[in-house]
Backbone as a chain_set.jsonl record, in Angstrom:
{"seq": "MADTLWMLMPALDRDAFARLWMAAEPAVIGFVGALVRDHGAVDDLVQEVATDAWAKADRYDPTAASFTSWCLGMARIAVLRSRRAAGRTPILLQGDLIETVARESEDLASELDERAHALRDCVRALGEKAARLLRLRYVEALTPAAIAAREGVEANAVRVGLHRIRTVLETCIRRRGAR", "coords": {"N": [[-1.828, 21.538, 15.048], [-0.379, 19.588, 13.528], [-1.504, 20.179, 11.051], [-0.472, 22.715, 10.63], [2.263, 22.131, 10.443], [2.186, 20.641, 8.106], [1.485, 22.606, 6.256], [3.739, 24.216, 6.315], [5.718, 22.599, 5.322], [7.725, 22.032, 2.489], [6.338, 21.593, -0.809], [7.444, 19.517, -2.42], [8.63, 17.871, -0.501], [6.372, 17.105, 0.957], [5.011, 15.66, -0.993], [6.874, 13.637, -1.502], [6.926, 12.373, 1.007], [4.257, 11.515, 1.101], [4.201, 9.656, -1.029], [6.053, 7.757, -0.073], [4.751, 6.959, 2.293], [2.377, 5.874, 1.252], [3.371, 3.612, 0.021], [4.356, 2.214, 2.213], [2.205, 1.905, 3.933], [0.374, -0.397, 3.5], [1.917, -2.533, 4.559], [2.203, -1.707, 7.204], [-0.466, -1.697, 8.037], [-1.04, -4.435, 7.742], [0.791, -5.52, 9.585], [0.003, -4.361, 12.085], [-2.655, -5.205, 12.097], [-2.303, -7.955, 12.301], [-1.618, -8.265, 14.907], [-3.448, -6.984, 16.526], [-6.768, -7.262, 17.437], [-9.124, -5.718, 17.351], [-10.727, -3.846, 14.983], [-11.171, -1.084, 14.917], [-9.218, -0.203, 16.685], [-6.988, -0.948, 15.242], [-7.126, 0.806, 13.051], [-6.789, 3.227, 14.453], [-4.198, 2.89, 15.508], [-2.656, 2.652, 13.16], [-3.067, 5.182, 12.11], [-1.809, 6.622, 14.129], [0.842, 5.785, 13.734], [1.298, 6.857, 11.184], [1.09, 9.581, 11.777], [3.217, 9.834, 13.608], [5.345, 9.144, 11.904], [5.215, 11.251, 10.088], [5.733, 13.426, 11.805], [8.326, 12.83, 12.546], [9.738, 12.753, 10.224], [11.954, 14.183, 9.343], [13.992, 12.899, 10.619], [14.333, 10.5, 9.404], [16.485, 8.153, 7.954], [17.469, 7.1, 4.967], [19.629, 5.476, 4.367], [19.964, 3.84, 6.497], [17.683, 2.228, 6.855], [14.844, 0.887, 5.083], [11.991, 2.92, 4.238], [9.645, 1.64, 4.844], [10.49, -0.305, 6.722], [11.319, 1.412, 8.739], [8.871, 2.621, 9.43], [7.544, 0.328, 10.319], [8.989, -0.188, 12.606], [8.139, 1.939, 14.196], [5.47, 1.208, 14.326], [5.628, -1.133, 15.781], [6.393, -0.15, 18.294], [4.135, 1.414, 18.812], [2.132, -0.559, 19.012], [3.045, -2.031, 21.237], [2.945, 0.001, 23.187], [0.206, 0.49, 23.193], [-0.766, -1.951, 24.145], [0.347, -1.957, 26.707], [-0.987, 0.254, 27.789], [-3.524, -0.751, 27.862], [-3.288, -2.463, 29.888], [-2.184, -4.916, 29.418], [0.283, -7.473, 28.98], [3.268, -7.323, 26.964], [3.298, -9.013, 23.779], [4.929, -11.969, 23.57], [5.419, -14.613, 22.234], [6.426, -17.878, 21.259], [9.185, -17.296, 20.462], [9.964, -14.028, 19.308], [7.111, -12.783, 18.494], [6.187, -10.344, 17.495], [8.422, -9.293, 16.117], [8.685, -11.235, 14.138], [6.273, -10.972, 12.741], [6.648, -8.366, 11.835], [8.833, -8.682, 10.07], [7.669, -10.373, 8.144], [5.634, -8.696, 7.228], [7.109, -6.656, 6.062], [8.398, -8.087, 4.018], [6.169, -8.798, 2.479], [5.293, -6.249, 1.7], [7.422, -5.478, 0.106], [7.207, -7.366, -1.944], [4.707, -6.646, -3.002], [5.308, -4.074, -3.912], [7.172, -4.655, -5.894], [5.539, -6.078, -7.674], [3.769, -4.032, -8.335], [5.411, -2.237, -9.738], [6.088, -3.86, -11.925], [3.534, -4.234, -13.01], [2.914, -1.586, -13.751], [4.836, -1.176, -15.781], [3.993, -3.135, -17.602], [1.409, -2.255, -18.253], [2.058, 0.082, -19.572], [3.099, -1.008, -21.878], [0.916, -1.868, -23.268], [-1.455, -1.54, -25.971], [-3.068, 1.473, -27.215], [-5.889, 1.252, -27.289], [-6.442, -0.838, -25.453], [-5.337, 0.282, -23.148], [-6.995, 2.485, -22.857], [-9.45, 1.22, -22.327], [-8.849, 0.032, -19.859], [-8.418, 2.37, -18.345], [-10.974, 3.531, -18.393], [-12.415, 1.589, -16.983], [-11.024, 1.162, -14.499], [-9.916, 3.581, -13.569], [-11.796, 5.611, -14.051], [-13.837, 4.169, -13.031], [-16.051, 3.005, -14.324], [-18.811, 0.887, -15.143], [-18.877, -2.224, -17.033], [-21.146, -2.085, -18.686], [-21.634, 0.687, -18.821], [-19.285, 1.527, -20.049], [-19.571, 0.222, -22.482], [-21.82, 1.543, -23.518], [-20.745, 4.107, -23.82], [-18.698, 3.651, -25.641], [-19.974, 2.503, -27.743], [-20.319, -0.262, -28.136], [-21.034, -3.769, -27.442], [-21.848, -4.785, -24.1], [-20.904, -7.258, -23.296], [-18.715, -7.586, -24.973], [-16.989, -5.712, -23.901], [-16.546, -6.832, -21.356], [-15.276, -9.254, -22.086], [-13.057, -8.206, -23.408], [-11.765, -6.852, -21.273], [-11.188, -9.052, -19.66], [-9.359, -10.434, -21.297], [-7.301, -8.521, -21.432], [-6.526, -8.401, -18.728], [-5.511, -10.989, -18.488], [-3.325, -10.858, -20.255], [-1.814, -8.931, -18.896], [-1.288, -10.279, -16.486], [0.309, -12.399, -17.422], [2.458, -10.934, -18.439], [3.454, -9.728, -16.092], [4.321, -11.997, -14.687], [6.283, -12.875, -16.494], [8.132, -10.876, -16.205], [9.195, -11.534, -13.861], [8.17, -10.812, -11.381], [7.168, -11.55, -8.115]], "CA": [[-0.377, 21.574, 14.97], [0.054, 18.807, 12.366], [-1.903, 20.92, 9.858], [0.486, 23.798, 10.474], [3.493, 21.532, 9.928], [1.934, 20.256, 6.718], [1.497, 23.819, 5.449], [5.091, 24.756, 6.264], [6.591, 21.656, 4.633], [7.741, 22.282, 1.044], [5.473, 20.683, -1.569], [8.18, 18.333, -2.847], [8.785, 16.999, 0.655], [5.045, 16.544, 1.235], [4.737, 14.652, -2.015], [7.783, 12.505, -1.276], [6.428, 11.668, 2.182], [2.999, 10.846, 0.738], [4.536, 8.473, -1.83], [6.681, 6.771, 0.812], [3.739, 6.428, 3.207], [1.454, 5.029, 0.489], [4.038, 2.327, -0.205], [4.564, 1.539, 3.5], [0.947, 1.73, 4.671], [-0.157, -1.768, 3.53], [2.705, -3.357, 5.489], [1.873, -1.265, 8.564], [-1.817, -2.205, 8.315], [-0.922, -5.879, 7.914], [1.507, -5.769, 10.83], [-0.848, -4.012, 13.225], [-3.827, -6.075, 12.035], [-1.946, -9.306, 12.739], [-1.384, -8.259, 16.348], [-4.545, -6.322, 17.235], [-8.025, -7.825, 16.92], [-10.153, -4.692, 17.2], [-10.496, -3.092, 13.751], [-11.082, 0.34, 15.253], [-7.896, 0.021, 17.281], [-6.012, -1.051, 14.141], [-7.17, 2.096, 12.35], [-6.196, 4.249, 15.321], [-2.748, 2.674, 15.593], [-2.065, 2.987, 11.861], [-3.069, 6.649, 12.058], [-0.763, 7.06, 15.054], [2.126, 5.558, 13.065], [1.408, 7.852, 10.11], [1.351, 10.868, 12.422], [4.589, 9.773, 14.13], [6.263, 9.173, 10.765], [5.207, 12.615, 9.572], [6.389, 14.299, 12.778], [9.747, 12.48, 12.639], [10.239, 12.544, 8.861], [13.291, 14.763, 9.186], [14.962, 11.979, 11.234], [14.436, 9.271, 8.616], [17.749, 7.98, 7.243], [17.27, 6.022, 3.996], [20.791, 4.582, 4.328], [19.887, 2.944, 7.657], [16.575, 1.278, 6.699], [13.815, 1.329, 4.141], [10.941, 3.682, 4.906], [8.69, 0.66, 5.382], [11.079, -0.847, 7.961], [11.306, 2.497, 9.724], [7.489, 2.735, 9.889], [7.216, -0.876, 11.086], [9.571, 0.01, 13.936], [7.211, 2.807, 14.934], [4.248, 0.434, 14.557], [5.949, -2.06, 16.882], [6.339, 0.646, 19.522], [2.736, 1.808, 19.022], [1.385, -1.743, 19.476], [3.474, -2.305, 22.615], [2.411, 1.081, 24.028], [-1.232, 0.255, 23.281], [-0.984, -3.106, 25.021], [0.643, -1.519, 28.081], [-2.062, 1.154, 28.217], [-4.704, -1.579, 28.122], [-2.995, -3.315, 31.038], [-1.762, -6.242, 28.969], [1.727, -7.618, 28.823], [3.653, -7.424, 25.55], [3.193, -10.341, 23.181], [6.214, -12.626, 23.349], [5.091, -16.02, 22.107], [7.211, -18.612, 20.281], [10.157, -16.321, 19.984], [9.376, -12.694, 19.357], [6.063, -12.745, 17.489], [6.121, -9.01, 16.893], [9.506, -9.183, 15.138], [8.366, -12.135, 13.029], [5.207, -10.341, 11.965], [7.24, -7.202, 11.173], [9.617, -9.165, 8.92], [6.728, -10.858, 7.125], [4.943, -7.529, 6.669], [8.059, -5.968, 5.186], [8.569, -8.933, 2.826], [4.96, -8.667, 1.68], [5.296, -4.913, 1.105], [8.428, -5.51, -0.955], [6.624, -8.143, -3.035], [3.649, -5.84, -3.611], [5.962, -2.981, -4.619], [7.749, -5.272, -7.086], [4.432, -6.369, -8.588], [3.219, -2.755, -8.807], [6.324, -1.735, -10.773], [5.921, -4.717, -13.1], [2.226, -3.912, -13.59], [3.031, -0.274, -14.395], [5.563, -1.378, -17.03], [3.156, -3.936, -18.501], [0.318, -1.398, -18.735], [2.664, 0.995, -20.559], [3.357, -1.762, -23.108], [-0.362, -2.153, -23.936], [-1.886, -0.615, -27.015], [-3.906, 2.59, -26.748], [-7.261, 0.793, -27.087], [-6.465, -1.592, -24.197], [-5.066, 1.228, -22.062], [-8.218, 3.289, -22.697], [-10.434, 0.363, -21.671], [-8.45, -0.058, -18.446], [-8.658, 3.677, -17.723], [-12.412, 3.694, -18.19], [-12.905, 0.651, -15.968], [-10.381, 1.224, -13.18], [-9.66, 4.95, -13.12], [-13.095, 6.28, -14.012], [-14.721, 3.245, -12.307], [-17.28, 2.753, -15.069], [-19.18, -0.521, -15.287], [-18.783, -2.643, -18.432], [-22.313, -1.578, -19.419], [-21.422, 2.121, -19.063], [-18.214, 1.629, -21.052], [-20.164, -0.21, -23.748], [-22.666, 2.636, -24.003], [-19.872, 5.215, -24.215], [-17.869, 3.256, -26.774], [-20.823, 2.014, -28.823], [-20.122, -1.708, -28.32], [-21.806, -4.594, -26.523], [-21.262, -4.915, -22.757], [-20.159, -8.515, -23.247], [-17.434, -7.348, -25.646], [-16.158, -5.007, -22.92], [-16.147, -7.814, -20.343], [-14.301, -10.165, -22.697], [-11.84, -7.417, -23.628], [-11.107, -6.646, -19.981], [-10.643, -10.35, -19.238], [-8.156, -10.686, -22.1], [-6.264, -7.573, -21.011], [-6.029, -8.86, -17.425], [-4.697, -12.182, -18.74], [-2.065, -10.37, -20.835], [-1.06, -8.268, -17.824], [-0.815, -11.311, -15.566], [1.416, -13.085, -18.094], [3.556, -9.973, -18.504], [4.013, -9.591, -14.739], [5.068, -13.233, -14.409], [7.454, -12.888, -17.361], [9.09, -9.925, -15.641], [9.777, -12.139, -12.658], [7.595, -10.314, -10.125], [6.642, -12.675, -7.311]], "C": [[0.118, 20.823, 13.739], [-0.32, 19.525, 11.071], [-0.936, 22.052, 9.58], [1.791, 23.265, 9.913], [3.348, 21.176, 8.458], [2.036, 21.474, 5.807], [2.91, 24.373, 5.287], [6.051, 23.875, 5.472], [6.58, 21.971, 3.136], [6.957, 21.208, 0.289], [6.203, 19.409, -1.977], [8.335, 17.356, -1.695], [7.461, 16.349, 1.04], [4.749, 15.416, 0.274], [5.609, 13.421, -1.813], [7.309, 11.691, -0.072], [5.163, 10.884, 1.836], [3.279, 9.58, -0.07], [5.141, 7.38, -0.955], [5.642, 6.139, 1.735], [2.774, 5.503, 2.458], [2.071, 3.656, 0.216], [4.16, 1.533, 1.093], [3.26, 1.168, 4.199], [0.398, 0.303, 4.65], [0.604, -2.684, 4.494], [2.378, -2.992, 6.931], [0.486, -1.792, 8.95], [-1.764, -3.711, 8.573], [-0.271, -6.248, 9.227], [0.605, -5.529, 12.032], [-2.066, -4.937, 13.263], [-3.544, -7.497, 12.486], [-1.814, -9.39, 14.254], [-2.541, -7.702, 17.17], [-5.859, -6.791, 16.612], [-9.084, -6.782, 16.605], [-9.836, -3.82, 15.984], [-10.383, -1.591, 14.001], [-9.729, 0.68, 15.837], [-6.811, -0.055, 16.21], [-5.957, 0.278, 13.4], [-6.501, 3.191, 13.161], [-4.679, 4.117, 15.374], [-2.045, 3.0, 14.278], [-2.006, 4.504, 11.7], [-1.985, 7.224, 12.962], [0.618, 6.9, 14.414], [2.331, 6.592, 11.961], [1.751, 9.226, 10.687], [2.774, 10.925, 12.97], [5.606, 9.863, 12.991], [6.355, 10.586, 10.189], [5.992, 13.544, 10.496], [7.902, 14.064, 12.829], [10.4, 12.315, 11.275], [11.639, 13.099, 8.659], [14.38, 13.876, 9.79], [15.143, 10.692, 10.44], [15.745, 9.256, 7.828], [17.609, 6.813, 6.266], [18.463, 5.076, 3.885], [20.748, 3.57, 5.468], [18.814, 1.878, 7.482], [15.63, 1.798, 5.629], [12.756, 2.104, 4.93], [9.924, 2.742, 5.543], [9.216, 0.076, 6.69], [11.026, 0.183, 9.077], [9.9, 2.652, 10.304], [7.079, 1.512, 10.702], [7.828, -0.807, 12.483], [8.673, 0.887, 14.793], [5.918, 2.072, 15.251], [4.457, -0.54, 15.717], [5.823, -1.334, 18.225], [4.892, 1.03, 19.838], [1.907, 0.636, 19.549], [1.756, -2.048, 20.927], [2.912, -1.263, 23.583], [0.911, 0.887, 24.245], [-1.543, -0.9, 24.23], [-0.706, -2.734, 26.483], [-0.481, -0.657, 28.621], [-3.328, 0.368, 28.553], [-4.469, -2.537, 29.283], [-2.598, -4.728, 30.656], [-0.245, -6.281, 28.875], [2.055, -7.699, 27.337], [3.556, -8.867, 25.064], [4.602, -10.88, 22.94], [5.969, -14.129, 23.315], [5.949, -16.649, 21.024], [8.267, -17.722, 19.65], [9.511, -14.96, 20.076], [8.384, -12.548, 18.211], [6.02, -11.403, 16.769], [7.201, -8.851, 15.831], [9.231, -10.052, 13.916], [7.308, -11.513, 12.132], [5.754, -9.128, 11.212], [8.033, -7.624, 9.938], [8.703, -9.622, 7.791], [6.003, -9.695, 6.455], [5.85, -6.789, 5.704], [8.283, -6.764, 3.903], [7.368, -8.792, 1.9], [4.917, -7.307, 0.985], [6.274, -4.855, -0.055], [7.888, -6.245, -2.173], [5.552, -7.331, -3.758], [4.24, -4.693, -4.423], [6.559, -3.487, -5.937], [6.66, -5.54, -8.124], [3.836, -5.074, -9.151], [4.097, -2.161, -9.902], [6.171, -2.543, -12.059], [4.594, -4.402, -13.789], [2.29, -2.587, -14.341], [3.74, -0.413, -15.747], [4.72, -2.129, -18.054], [2.002, -3.11, -19.066], [0.853, -0.432, -19.791], [2.882, 0.301, -21.9], [2.071, -2.09, -23.872], [-0.606, -1.151, -25.054], [-2.824, 0.438, -26.44], [-5.334, 2.137, -26.454], [-7.388, 0.051, -25.749], [-6.265, -0.648, -23.006], [-6.309, 2.086, -21.794], [-9.294, 2.485, -21.956], [-10.126, 0.218, -20.181], [-8.731, 1.244, -17.708], [-10.141, 3.874, -17.416], [-12.919, 2.814, -17.049], [-12.33, 0.945, -14.588], [-10.039, 2.623, -12.695], [-10.988, 5.698, -12.993], [-14.165, 5.435, -13.318], [-16.07, 3.047, -12.999], [-17.55, 1.255, -15.125], [-18.981, -0.914, -16.751], [-19.955, -2.128, -19.272], [-22.143, -0.091, -19.76], [-20.327, 2.342, -20.106], [-18.774, 1.278, -22.424], [-21.014, 0.902, -24.348], [-21.808, 3.793, -24.524], [-19.109, 4.895, -25.502], [-18.676, 2.725, -27.959], [-20.594, 0.545, -29.155], [-21.013, -2.448, -27.337], [-21.078, -4.705, -25.177], [-20.444, -6.192, -22.643], [-18.789, -8.367, -23.911], [-16.47, -6.625, -24.699], [-15.656, -5.986, -21.865], [-15.085, -8.767, -20.88], [-12.972, -9.432, -22.922], [-11.063, -7.196, -22.341], [-10.485, -7.945, -19.476], [-9.345, -10.651, -19.997], [-7.005, -9.767, -21.69], [-5.675, -8.007, -19.668], [-5.144, -10.089, -17.577], [-3.339, -11.789, -19.31], [-1.203, -9.728, -19.753], [-0.493, -9.284, -16.839], [0.389, -12.052, -16.145], [2.651, -12.187, -18.14], [4.239, -9.823, -17.155], [4.835, -10.82, -14.382], [6.358, -13.271, -15.223], [8.542, -11.951, -16.823], [9.672, -10.398, -14.307], [9.247, -11.599, -11.355], [6.948, -11.483, -9.413], [5.154, -12.682, -7.26]], "O": [[0.939, 21.344, 12.984], [0.439, 19.495, 10.102], [-0.612, 22.324, 8.424], [2.371, 23.867, 9.009], [4.265, 21.381, 7.664], [2.602, 21.394, 4.716], [3.243, 24.936, 4.244], [7.083, 24.35, 5.0], [5.504, 22.161, 2.569], [6.921, 20.051, 0.706], [5.631, 18.323, -1.887], [8.19, 16.148, -1.88], [7.43, 15.174, 1.409], [4.292, 14.346, 0.674], [5.135, 12.292, -1.939], [7.292, 10.462, -0.121], [5.016, 9.727, 2.231], [2.663, 8.543, 0.174], [4.78, 6.21, -1.081], [5.648, 4.925, 1.94], [2.394, 4.456, 2.982], [1.361, 2.651, 0.185], [4.074, 0.305, 1.074], [3.223, 0.212, 4.974], [-0.018, -0.184, 5.701], [-0.002, -3.516, 5.169], [2.287, -3.871, 7.788], [0.293, -2.276, 10.065], [-2.379, -4.201, 9.52], [-0.713, -7.171, 9.911], [0.463, -6.397, 12.893], [-2.464, -5.399, 14.332], [-4.434, -8.176, 12.997], [-1.891, -10.48, 14.822], [-2.606, -7.925, 18.379], [-6.034, -6.72, 15.395], [-9.865, -6.961, 15.67], [-8.811, -3.139, 15.95], [-9.582, -0.911, 13.36], [-9.154, 1.724, 15.527], [-5.829, 0.685, 16.263], [-4.877, 0.814, 13.151], [-5.736, 3.992, 12.623], [-3.96, 5.113, 15.294], [-0.952, 3.567, 14.286], [-1.014, 5.045, 11.211], [-1.322, 8.197, 12.603], [1.466, 7.783, 14.539], [3.424, 7.141, 11.822], [2.597, 9.941, 10.15], [3.461, 11.935, 12.819], [6.606, 10.572, 13.1], [7.439, 11.057, 9.846], [6.808, 14.346, 10.041], [8.667, 14.984, 13.119], [11.508, 11.787, 11.183], [12.423, 12.546, 7.889], [15.562, 14.073, 9.509], [16.01, 9.881, 10.763], [16.073, 10.214, 7.128], [17.628, 5.656, 6.685], [18.319, 3.974, 3.356], [21.428, 2.547, 5.408], [19.004, 0.739, 7.91], [15.616, 2.988, 5.311], [12.647, 1.953, 6.147], [9.41, 3.004, 6.63], [8.47, -0.028, 7.664], [10.722, -0.144, 10.224], [9.739, 2.797, 11.516], [6.341, 1.643, 11.679], [7.244, -1.315, 13.441], [8.47, 0.611, 15.976], [5.328, 2.277, 16.312], [3.56, -0.742, 16.536], [5.22, -1.847, 19.168], [4.471, 0.978, 20.994], [1.071, 0.817, 20.434], [0.877, -2.295, 21.753], [2.455, -1.608, 24.673], [0.406, 1.095, 25.348], [-2.48, -0.823, 25.025], [-1.436, -3.148, 27.383], [-0.889, -0.81, 29.772], [-4.107, 0.768, 29.418], [-5.346, -3.33, 29.626], [-2.668, -5.639, 31.481], [0.414, -5.254, 28.712], [1.211, -8.102, 26.536], [3.711, -9.812, 25.837], [5.372, -10.292, 22.181], [6.284, -14.833, 24.274], [6.183, -16.035, 19.983], [8.232, -17.439, 18.453], [8.585, -14.771, 20.864], [8.771, -12.227, 17.087], [5.834, -11.354, 15.553], [6.928, -8.328, 14.751], [9.513, -9.649, 12.788], [7.435, -11.525, 10.907], [5.364, -8.887, 10.07], [7.923, -7.0, 8.882], [8.931, -9.298, 6.625], [5.785, -9.713, 5.244], [5.406, -6.344, 4.646], [8.352, -6.184, 2.819], [7.524, -8.681, 0.684], [4.547, -7.22, -0.186], [5.984, -4.249, -1.086], [8.084, -5.804, -3.305], [5.497, -7.328, -4.988], [3.737, -4.369, -5.499], [6.458, -2.822, -6.967], [6.841, -5.261, -9.309], [3.443, -5.03, -10.317], [3.582, -1.638, -10.891], [6.128, -1.978, -13.151], [4.537, -4.313, -15.016], [1.771, -2.481, -15.453], [3.298, 0.162, -16.742], [4.732, -1.795, -19.239], [1.657, -3.253, -20.239], [0.181, -0.159, -20.786], [2.853, 0.951, -22.945], [2.137, -2.545, -25.014], [-0.035, -0.06, -25.074], [-3.311, 0.305, -25.317], [-5.933, 2.585, -25.476], [-8.335, 0.286, -24.998], [-6.942, -0.771, -21.986], [-6.633, 2.376, -20.642], [-9.965, 3.009, -21.067], [-11.027, 0.274, -19.344], [-9.224, 1.23, -16.58], [-10.514, 4.323, -16.332], [-13.75, 3.242, -16.248], [-13.072, 0.974, -13.606], [-9.887, 2.822, -11.49], [-11.268, 6.331, -11.975], [-15.265, 5.917, -13.049], [-17.103, 2.935, -12.34], [-16.618, 0.451, -15.152], [-18.921, -0.044, -17.62], [-19.776, -1.776, -20.438], [-22.473, 0.334, -20.867], [-20.432, 3.237, -20.945], [-18.488, 1.956, -23.411], [-20.937, 1.17, -25.547], [-22.121, 4.384, -25.557], [-18.904, 5.768, -26.345], [-18.134, 2.521, -29.046], [-20.665, 0.15, -30.319], [-21.669, -1.831, -26.498], [-19.848, -4.717, -25.126], [-19.411, -6.214, -21.974], [-17.812, -8.962, -23.455], [-15.271, -6.902, -24.703], [-14.476, -5.974, -21.518], [-14.102, -9.051, -20.196], [-11.9, -9.977, -22.658], [-9.84, -7.336, -22.318], [-9.383, -7.938, -18.928], [-8.354, -11.072, -19.4], [-5.858, -10.207, -21.613], [-4.457, -7.983, -19.491], [-4.14, -10.223, -16.877], [-2.313, -12.328, -18.894], [0.005, -9.959, -19.703], [0.653, -9.162, -16.407], [1.369, -12.301, -15.444], [3.766, -12.651, -17.902], [5.468, -9.794, -17.08], [5.93, -10.696, -13.833], [7.408, -13.653, -14.707], [9.733, -12.22, -16.978], [10.526, -9.739, -13.714], [9.814, -11.892, -10.302], [6.265, -12.302, -10.028], [4.562, -13.558, -6.629]]}, "num_chains": 1, "name": "protein.A"}
């Protein structure tokens, strides 16, 4: 059924949903992981949230809440439902722990999104040689030795170059005020 819905959804909407989910997923994983000890159960619950978000995507109102907040609301319900199914009572310790964890997860997601935007801008400001080195290392996942062989330089020169580029990027991100 979900595969059929995916096929019927216009490509732009699929892509928009995928981008929104990719941004929200780390917060959902962090939220669920903070409340559920079993890693397999965490994976199952995150998948359940993704499926629920996809099925209810037409009900999402960006003026009411961020997509991440909306997904965290579904994650909260999924965790509570899971605990009830396991015969446990909902977690309500020191205030509402679930709400606290949800807020912290959303704050962290916002911080990560801010840093990702700053990183993207900083990478764009690099020279072509530095950008190529980053692409080879992190997009093509080549080792420094493999990059050195391809570029005709010493592996140590690649390692030093990557270290310097990472330092420049870190400084750039801080300068842009990303947390």
